N, CA, C and O atoms as CSV, one atom per row, in Angstrom:
chain,resi,resn,atom,element,x,y,z
A,1,UNK,N,N,41.813,-1.306,-15.641
A,1,UNK,CA,C,41.635,-1.150,-13.991
A,1,UNK,C,C,40.173,-2.305,-14.366
A,1,UNK,O,O,39.391,-2.138,-15.302
A,2,UNK,N,N,40.130,-3.293,-13.483
A,2,UNK,CA,C,38.906,-3.905,-13.800
A,2,UNK,C,C,37.526,-2.997,-13.363
A,2,UNK,O,O,37.608,-1.798,-13.097
A,3,UNK,N,N,36.299,-3.729,-13.334
A,3,UNK,CA,C,35.282,-3.053,-12.996
A,3,UNK,C,C,35.010,-2.683,-12.076
A,3,UNK,O,O,34.571,-1.596,-11.701
A,4,UNK,N,N,35.312,-3.812,-11.479
A,4,UNK,CA,C,34.890,-4.164,-9.740
A,4,UNK,C,C,35.366,-2.617,-8.876
A,4,UNK,O,O,34.747,-1.717,-8.311
A,5,UNK,N,N,36.941,-2.955,-9.181
A,5,UNK,CA,C,37.789,-1.593,-8.820
A,5,UNK,C,C,37.852,-0.613,-9.051
A,5,UNK,O,O,38.401,0.140,-8.246
A,6,UNK,N,N,37.140,0.064,-10.690
A,6,UNK,CA,C,37.037,1.240,-10.945
A,6,UNK,C,C,35.324,1.301,-9.764
A,6,UNK,O,O,35.341,2.084,-8.814
A,7,UNK,N,N,34.222,0.546,-9.977
A,7,UNK,CA,C,33.435,0.818,-8.824
A,7,UNK,C,C,33.552,0.793,-8.122
A,7,UNK,O,O,32.863,1.680,-7.619
A,8,UNK,N,N,34.226,0.151,-7.206
A,8,UNK,CA,C,35.217,0.795,-5.475
A,8,UNK,C,C,35.537,1.962,-5.563
A,8,UNK,O,O,35.190,2.547,-4.537
A,9,UNK,N,N,36.044,2.638,-6.293
A,9,UNK,CA,C,36.678,3.774,-6.170
A,9,UNK,C,C,35.568,4.982,-6.678
A,9,UNK,O,O,35.881,6.137,-6.387
A,10,UNK,N,N,34.245,4.759,-7.448
A,10,UNK,CA,C,33.282,5.175,-7.533
A,10,UNK,C,C,32.222,5.977,-6.744
A,10,UNK,O,O,31.588,7.032,-6.709
A,11,UNK,N,N,32.552,4.193,-5.825
A,11,UNK,CA,C,31.825,4.354,-4.132
A,11,UNK,C,C,32.202,5.453,-3.741
A,11,UNK,O,O,31.545,6.489,-3.845
A,12,UNK,N,N,33.605,5.320,-3.115
A,12,UNK,CA,C,34.207,5.976,-2.251
A,12,UNK,C,C,34.046,7.966,-1.852
A,12,UNK,O,O,34.247,8.894,-1.068
A,13,UNK,N,N,33.592,7.558,-2.991
A,13,UNK,CA,C,33.110,9.610,-2.719
A,13,UNK,C,C,31.309,10.126,-2.103
A,13,UNK,O,O,30.864,11.166,-1.618
A,14,UNK,N,N,30.912,9.246,-2.329
A,14,UNK,CA,C,29.614,8.600,-1.964
A,14,UNK,C,C,29.108,8.613,-0.305
A,14,UNK,O,O,28.306,9.166,0.448
A,15,UNK,N,N,30.492,7.299,-0.334
A,15,UNK,CA,C,30.899,6.819,1.393
A,15,UNK,C,C,31.254,7.984,1.933
A,15,UNK,O,O,30.360,8.641,2.466
A,16,UNK,N,N,32.423,8.432,1.926
A,16,UNK,CA,C,32.956,9.875,2.536
A,16,UNK,C,C,31.466,10.724,2.833
A,16,UNK,O,O,31.166,11.032,3.986
A,17,UNK,N,N,30.799,10.978,1.957
A,17,UNK,CA,C,29.994,11.791,1.959
A,17,UNK,C,C,28.778,11.990,2.440
A,17,UNK,O,O,28.005,12.937,2.585
A,18,UNK,N,N,28.819,10.278,2.758
A,18,UNK,CA,C,27.517,9.557,3.740
A,18,UNK,C,C,28.259,10.024,4.974
A,18,UNK,O,O,27.853,11.025,5.566
A,19,UNK,N,N,29.224,9.423,5.360
A,19,UNK,CA,C,30.268,10.273,7.199
A,19,UNK,C,C,30.273,10.658,7.195
A,19,UNK,O,O,30.220,10.927,8.395
A,20,UNK,N,N,30.316,11.695,6.594
A,20,UNK,CA,C,30.288,13.092,7.047
A,20,UNK,C,C,28.582,14.175,7.486
A,20,UNK,O,O,28.348,15.052,8.318
A,21,UNK,N,N,27.956,13.659,6.679
A,21,UNK,CA,C,26.187,13.853,6.777
A,21,UNK,C,C,26.105,13.010,8.461
A,21,UNK,O,O,25.621,13.379,9.530
A,22,UNK,N,N,26.835,11.742,8.037
A,22,UNK,CA,C,26.585,10.568,9.208
A,22,UNK,C,C,26.657,12.041,11.100
A,22,UNK,O,O,26.142,12.287,12.190
A,23,UNK,N,N,28.015,12.575,9.833
A,23,UNK,CA,C,28.429,13.043,11.239
A,23,UNK,C,C,27.606,14.616,11.878
A,23,UNK,O,O,27.391,15.215,12.932
A,24,UNK,N,N,27.418,14.696,10.698
A,24,UNK,CA,C,26.702,16.806,10.695
A,24,UNK,C,C,25.093,15.565,11.759
A,24,UNK,O,O,24.510,15.452,12.837
A,25,UNK,N,N,25.143,15.239,10.977
A,25,UNK,CA,C,23.187,14.387,11.603
A,25,UNK,C,C,23.344,14.446,13.858
A,25,UNK,O,O,22.710,15.057,14.718
A,26,UNK,N,N,24.650,13.340,13.903
A,26,UNK,CA,C,25.575,13.174,14.968
A,26,UNK,C,C,25.057,14.953,15.529
A,26,UNK,O,O,23.868,15.184,15.747
A,27,UNK,N,N,25.876,15.789,15.654
A,27,UNK,CA,C,26.372,17.058,15.730
A,27,UNK,C,C,24.870,17.490,16.126
A,27,UNK,O,O,24.668,18.114,17.168
A,28,UNK,N,N,24.005,17.193,15.403
A,28,UNK,CA,C,22.435,18.182,15.165
A,28,UNK,C,C,21.608,17.213,16.306
A,28,UNK,O,O,20.606,17.605,16.905
A,29,UNK,N,N,22.324,15.667,16.508
A,29,UNK,CA,C,20.776,15.223,17.212
A,29,UNK,C,C,21.557,15.873,19.005
A,29,UNK,O,O,20.942,16.551,19.828
A,30,UNK,N,N,23.202,15.309,19.145
A,30,UNK,CA,C,23.756,16.124,19.604
A,30,UNK,C,C,23.132,17.143,20.580
A,30,UNK,O,O,22.449,17.002,21.594
A,31,UNK,N,N,23.676,18.381,19.820
A,31,UNK,CA,C,23.076,19.753,20.342
A,31,UNK,C,C,21.782,20.273,20.472
A,31,UNK,O,O,21.514,21.475,20.442
A,32,UNK,N,N,20.495,18.799,20.704
A,32,UNK,CA,C,19.147,18.611,20.443
A,32,UNK,C,C,18.947,18.708,22.074
A,32,UNK,O,O,18.909,19.504,23.013
A,33,UNK,N,N,18.837,17.145,21.682
A,33,UNK,CA,C,19.943,16.373,23.320
A,33,UNK,C,C,20.109,17.405,24.906
A,33,UNK,O,O,19.839,17.448,26.106
A,34,UNK,N,N,20.715,18.059,23.851
A,34,UNK,CA,C,21.517,19.135,24.837
A,34,UNK,C,C,20.803,20.223,25.266
A,34,UNK,O,O,20.844,20.350,26.490
A,35,UNK,N,N,20.168,21.042,24.691
A,35,UNK,CA,C,18.944,21.820,24.510
A,35,UNK,C,C,17.891,20.799,25.535
A,35,UNK,O,O,17.979,21.074,26.732
A,36,UNK,N,N,17.350,20.166,25.333
A,36,UNK,CA,C,16.402,19.425,26.373
A,36,UNK,C,C,16.660,19.192,27.401
A,36,UNK,O,O,15.820,19.170,28.301
A,37,UNK,N,N,18.206,18.888,27.607
A,37,UNK,CA,C,19.064,18.190,28.829
A,37,UNK,C,C,18.684,19.838,30.234
A,37,UNK,O,O,18.462,19.716,31.439
A,38,UNK,N,N,18.754,21.221,29.370
A,38,UNK,CA,C,18.433,22.321,30.288
A,38,UNK,C,C,17.561,22.386,30.070
A,38,UNK,O,O,17.143,23.328,30.743
A,39,UNK,N,N,16.669,21.945,29.414
A,39,UNK,CA,C,14.435,22.647,29.657
A,39,UNK,C,C,14.028,21.355,31.071
A,39,UNK,O,O,13.305,21.299,32.065
A,40,UNK,N,N,14.868,20.620,30.458
A,40,UNK,CA,C,14.328,19.559,32.003
A,40,UNK,C,C,15.036,19.874,33.034
A,40,UNK,O,O,14.533,20.561,33.923
A,41,UNK,N,N,15.590,19.686,33.066
A,41,UNK,CA,C,17.024,20.603,34.880
A,41,UNK,C,C,15.469,22.337,34.866
A,41,UNK,O,O,14.710,22.610,35.796
A,42,UNK,N,N,15.569,23.079,33.473
A,42,UNK,CA,C,14.583,23.917,34.264
A,42,UNK,C,C,13.611,23.728,34.670
A,42,UNK,O,O,13.245,24.611,35.445
A,43,UNK,N,N,12.666,22.630,34.468
A,43,UNK,CA,C,11.192,21.978,34.574
A,43,UNK,C,C,11.502,21.764,36.083
A,43,UNK,O,O,10.831,22.451,36.853
A,44,UNK,N,N,12.709,20.643,36.794
A,44,UNK,CA,C,13.192,20.732,38.381
A,44,UNK,C,C,12.758,21.828,39.049
A,44,UNK,O,O,11.933,22.019,39.943
A,45,UNK,N,N,13.665,22.664,38.271
A,45,UNK,CA,C,13.577,24.051,39.301
A,45,UNK,C,C,11.830,24.482,39.751
A,45,UNK,O,O,11.328,24.606,40.868
A,46,UNK,N,N,11.401,24.587,38.783
A,46,UNK,CA,C,10.709,24.761,38.526
A,46,UNK,C,C,9.264,24.034,39.472
A,46,UNK,O,O,8.851,24.843,40.304
A,47,UNK,N,N,8.660,23.000,39.464
A,47,UNK,CA,C,8.766,22.319,40.293
A,47,UNK,C,C,9.049,22.555,41.685
A,47,UNK,O,O,8.292,22.600,42.655
A,48,UNK,N,N,10.478,22.718,41.568
A,48,UNK,CA,C,10.949,22.786,43.393
A,48,UNK,C,C,10.826,24.175,43.424
A,48,UNK,O,O,11.569,24.548,44.331
A,49,UNK,N,N,10.292,25.114,42.924
A,49,UNK,CA,C,10.202,26.968,43.693
A,49,UNK,C,C,8.372,27.071,43.696
A,49,UNK,O,O,7.832,28.153,43.928
A,50,UNK,N,N,7.528,25.769,43.400
A,50,UNK,CA,C,6.737,25.814,43.705
A,50,UNK,C,C,5.666,26.582,42.477
A,50,UNK,O,O,4.542,26.969,42.797
A,51,UNK,N,N,6.045,26.682,41.481
A,51,UNK,CA,C,5.234,27.226,40.010
A,51,UNK,C,C,4.043,26.836,39.733
A,51,UNK,O,O,3.748,25.801,40.331
A,52,UNK,N,N,3.401,27.166,39.200
A,52,UNK,CA,C,1.853,26.819,38.557
A,52,UNK,C,C,2.044,25.533,38.204
A,52,UNK,O,O,3.106,25.179,37.693
A,53,UNK,N,N,0.797,24.485,38.493
A,53,UNK,CA,C,1.026,23.172,37.583
A,53,UNK,C,C,0.992,23.298,35.422
A,53,UNK,O,O,1.492,22.517,34.612
A,54,UNK,N,N,0.252,24.502,35.194
A,54,UNK,CA,C,-0.399,24.682,33.746
A,54,UNK,C,C,1.129,25.417,33.622
A,54,UNK,O,O,1.301,25.493,32.405
A,55,UNK,N,N,1.933,25.807,34.077
A,55,UNK,CA,C,2.881,26.741,33.326
A,55,UNK,C,C,4.088,25.119,33.601
A,55,UNK,O,O,4.883,25.100,32.661
A,56,UNK,N,N,4.310,24.058,34.468
A,56,UNK,CA,C,4.869,23.753,34.222
A,56,UNK,C,C,4.481,22.175,32.678
A,56,UNK,O,O,5.081,21.751,31.690
A,57,UNK,N,N,3.180,21.876,33.385
A,57,UNK,CA,C,3.393,21.304,32.015
A,57,UNK,C,C,3.089,21.702,30.280
A,57,UNK,O,O,2.838,21.194,29.187
A,58,UNK,N,N,3.275,22.720,30.831
A,58,UNK,CA,C,3.084,23.925,29.171
A,58,UNK,C,C,4.662,23.541,29.048
A,58,UNK,O,O,4.915,22.766,28.126
A,59,UNK,N,N,5.747,23.967,29.837
A,59,UNK,CA,C,7.004,23.247,29.512
A,59,UNK,C,C,7.354,21.774,29.477
A,59,UNK,O,O,8.455,21.545,28.975
A,60,UNK,N,N,6.721,20.806,29.863
A,60,UNK,CA,C,6.813,19.782,29.364
A,60,UNK,C,C,6.580,19.240,28.599
A,60,UNK,O,O,7.053,18.222,28.096
A,61,UNK,N,N,5.656,19.966,28.355
A,61,UNK,CA,C,4.741,19.881,26.706
A,61,UNK,C,C,6.107,20.160,25.594
A,61,UNK,O,O,6.437,19.118,25.029
A,62,UNK,N,N,6.820,21.210,25.258
A,62,UNK,CA,C,8.077,21.665,24.849
A,62,UNK,C,C,8.657,20.933,24.926
A,62,UNK,O,O,9.072,20.469,23.864
A,63,UNK,N,N,9.178,20.201,26.401
A,63,UNK,CA,C,10.344,18.478,26.287
A,63,UNK,C,C,10.095,17.690,25.642
A,63,UNK,O,O,10.820,17.030,24.898
A,64,UNK,N,N,8.828,17.627,25.865
A,64,UNK,CA,C,8.524,16.127,25.013
A,64,UNK,C,C,8.467,16.524,23.555
A,64,UNK,O,O,8.985,15.703,22.798
A,65,UNK,N,N,7.862,17.792,22.900
A,65,UNK,CA,C,8.253,17.764,20.945
A,65,UNK,C,C,9.149,18.323,21.307
A,65,UNK,O,O,8.755,19.465,21.071
A,66,UNK,N,N,10.349,18.471,21.824
A,66,UNK,CA,C,11.614,18.480,20.899
A,66,UNK,C,C,12.619,17.437,20.906
A,66,UNK,O,O,13.684,17.537,20.297
A,67,UNK,N,N,12.114,15.979,21.916
A,67,UNK,CA,C,12.918,15.011,22.526
A,67,UNK,C,C,11.899,14.202,21.179
A,67,UNK,O,O,12.261,13.149,20.653
A,68,UNK,N,N,10.748,14.861,20.835
A,68,UNK,CA,C,10.063,13.513,19.578
A,68,UNK,C,C,10.550,14.840,18.706
A,68,UNK,O,O,9.554,15.070,18.019
A,69,UNK,N,N,11.423,15.709,18.410
A,69,UNK,CA,C,12.017,15.987,17.284
A,69,UNK,C,C,13.428,15.517,17.369
A,69,UNK,O,O,13.712,15.406,16.177
A,70,UNK,N,N,13.863,15.376,17.646
A,70,UNK,CA,C,14.873,14.674,18.055
A,70,UNK,C,C,15.063,13.485,17.850
A,70,UNK,O,O,16.229,13.138,17.664
A,71,UNK,N,N,13.902,12.381,17.812
A,71,UNK,CA,C,14.348,11.198,17.167
A,71,UNK,C,C,13.466,10.900,16.277
A,71,UNK,O,O,13.422,9.731,15.894
A,72,UNK,N,N,12.910,11.493,15.945
A,72,UNK,CA,C,12.677,12.074,13.911
A,72,UNK,C,C,13.920,12.476,13.485
A,72,UNK,O,O,14.395,11.764,12.600
A,73,UNK,N,N,14.674,13.523,13.897
A,73,UNK,CA,C,15.296,13.707,12.549
A,73,UNK,C,C,16.967,12.042,13.580
A,73,UNK,O,O,18.032,12.200,12.984
A,74,UNK,N,N,17.033,11.487,14.123
A,74,UNK,CA,C,17.458,10.653,14.272
A,74,UNK,C,C,17.188,9.770,12.932
A,74,UNK,O,O,18.053,9.601,12.073
A,75,UNK,N,N,15.356,9.017,12.839
A,75,UNK,CA,C,15.325,7.969,12.276
A,75,UNK,C,C,15.529,8.395,10.503
A,75,UNK,O,O,15.849,7.813,9.466
A,76,UNK,N,N,15.192,9.529,10.860
A,76,UNK,CA,C,16.278,10.813,9.173
A,76,UNK,C,C,17.414,9.262,8.979
A,76,UNK,O,O,17.384,8.132,8.492
A,77,UNK,N,N,18.252,10.102,9.669
A,77,UNK,CA,C,19.437,9.782,9.677
A,77,UNK,C,C,19.298,8.393,8.973
A,77,UNK,O,O,19.784,8.337,7.844
A,78,UNK,N,N,18.814,7.464,9.378
A,78,UNK,CA,C,18.858,6.198,9.684
A,78,UNK,C,C,18.482,5.800,8.338
A,78,UNK,O,O,19.085,5.277,7.400
A,79,UNK,N,N,17.146,6.263,8.562
A,79,UNK,CA,C,16.993,6.346,6.487
A,79,UNK,C,C,17.486,6.265,5.092
A,79,UNK,O,O,17.302,5.623,4.058
A,80,UNK,N,N,18.629,7.806,5.856
A,80,UNK,CA,C,19.954,8.148,4.363
A,80,UNK,C,C,20.207,7.036,4.325
A,80,UNK,O,O,19.858,6.294,3.407
A,81,UNK,N,N,21.273,6.479,5.928
A,81,UNK,CA,C,22.263,5.487,5.721
A,81,UNK,C,C,21.320,4.538,5.382
A,81,UNK,O,O,21.955,3.869,4.567
A,82,UNK,N,N,19.932,3.899,5.486
A,82,UNK,CA,C,19.348,2.979,4.174
A,82,UNK,C,C,19.191,2.523,2.921
A,82,UNK,O,O,18.865,1.563,2.223
A,83,UNK,N,N,19.516,3.486,2.943
A,83,UNK,CA,C,19.245,3.990,0.721
A,83,UNK,C,C,21.190,4.321,0.234
A,83,UNK,O,O,21.424,4.785,-0.882
A,84,UNK,N,N,22.403,4.001,1.246
A,84,UNK,CA,C,23.711,4.773,0.670
A,84,UNK,C,C,23.835,4.172,1.078
A,84,UNK,O,O,24.772,4.664,1.707
A,85,UNK,N,N,23.687,2.459,1.776
A,85,UNK,CA,C,25.160,1.595,2.128
A,85,UNK,C,C,24.056,0.587,1.998
A,85,UNK,O,O,22.835,0.629,2.147
A,86,UNK,N,N,24.909,-0.313,1.672
A,86,UNK,CA,C,24.557,-1.802,1.748
A,86,UNK,C,C,23.358,-2.020,0.884
A,86,UNK,O,O,22.998,-1.710,-0.252
A,87,UNK,N,N,22.889,-2.690,1.914
A,87,UNK,CA,C,21.070,-3.272,1.194
A,87,UNK,C,C,20.206,-2.701,1.442
A,87,UNK,O,O,19.867,-2.870,2.613
A,88,UNK,N,N,19.332,-1.742,0.646
A,88,UNK,CA,C,18.803,-0.293,1.190
A,88,UNK,C,C,17.887,-0.854,1.332
A,88,UNK,O,O,17.142,-0.063,1.911
A,89,UNK,N,N,17.255,-1.975,1.158
A,89,UNK,CA,C,15.294,-2.474,1.141
A,89,UNK,C,C,15.866,-2.928,2.574
A,89,UNK,O,O,15.526,-2.207,3.512
A,90,UNK,N,N,16.677,-4.009,2.860
A,90,UNK,CA,C,16.902,-4.246,4.075
A,90,UNK,C,C,16.929,-3.683,5.273
A,90,UNK,O,O,16.284,-3.900,6.299
A,91,UNK,N,N,17.987,-2.729,4.927
A,91,UNK,CA,C,18.198,-0.943,5.602
A,91,UNK,C,C,16.544,-0.186,6.022
A,91,UNK,O,O,16.229,-0.007,7.199
A,92,UNK,N,N,15.722,0.152,4.985
A,92,UNK,CA,C,14.177,0.487,4.853
A,92,UNK,C,C,13.712,-0.478,5.899
A,92,UNK,O,O,13.404,-0.063,7.017
A,93,UNK,N,N,13.643,-1.840,5.563
A,93,UNK,CA,C,12.792,-2.578,6.526
A,93,UNK,C,C,13.052,-2.079,7.995
A,93,UNK,O,O,12.184,-1.500,8.649
A,94,UNK,N,N,14.795,-2.451,8.638
A,94,UNK,CA,C,14.703,-2.223,9.942
A,94,UNK,C,C,14.375,-0.857,10.619
A,94,UNK,O,O,13.674,-0.824,11.630
A,95,UNK,N,N,14.926,0.349,10.011
A,95,UNK,CA,C,14.296,1.389,10.093
A,95,UNK,C,C,12.683,1.615,10.472
A,95,UNK,O,O,12.155,2.267,11.373
A,96,UNK,N,N,12.048,0.679,9.242
A,96,UNK,CA,C,10.634,1.117,9.621
A,96,UNK,C,C,10.573,0.289,10.608
A,96,UNK,O,O,9.964,0.727,11.585
A,97,UNK,N,N,11.052,-0.904,10.709
A,97,UNK,CA,C,10.427,-1.434,12.486
A,97,UNK,C,C,10.862,-0.502,14.239
A,97,UNK,O,O,10.573,-0.478,15.435
A,98,UNK,N,N,11.739,0.126,13.185
A,98,UNK,CA,C,12.165,0.977,14.893
A,98,UNK,C,C,11.529,2.427,14.422
A,98,UNK,O,O,12.108,3.428,14.844
A,99,UNK,N,N,10.675,2.557,13.795
A,99,UNK,CA,C,9.637,3.582,14.207
A,99,UNK,C,C,8.217,2.826,14.443
A,99,UNK,O,O,7.299,3.245,15.148
A,100,UNK,N,N,8.235,2.013,13.941
A,100,UNK,CA,C,6.967,1.169,14.916
A,100,UNK,C,C,6.702,0.478,15.943
A,100,UNK,O,O,5.645,-0.107,16.178
A,101,UNK,N,N,8.175,0.545,16.945
A,101,UNK,CA,C,8.188,-0.027,17.979
A,101,UNK,C,C,8.851,1.437,18.426
A,101,UNK,O,O,9.598,0.994,19.299
A,102,UNK,N,N,8.981,2.203,18.431
A,102,UNK,CA,C,9.275,3.229,19.144
A,102,UNK,C,C,8.570,4.749,18.751
A,102,UNK,O,O,8.662,5.667,19.566
A,103,UNK,N,N,8.032,4.897,17.762
A,103,UNK,CA,C,6.916,6.454,17.139
A,103,UNK,C,C,5.025,6.102,18.207
A,103,UNK,O,O,4.081,6.878,18.064
């Protein structure tokens, strides 16, 4: 078998592994976003019911931190993809630009 076909076959398991890992990351991010959605709904209810500002601020802080964690989890996935697929340097630079822009 030519070396190029051997190399392609050798990379299949890692590509499959990367796809599985991406799927796990996506599931984790979706679960985090659903929890955040519940937190935001609870915040609206707190405002509607006239809860004290400090209580609302505390819950807003928790929701904001949860969003930050979801964002960093997303970026970790982006970095993993960058180093496991294609041109790693270009992928890492792309992820770095996203971090610089939105973090």
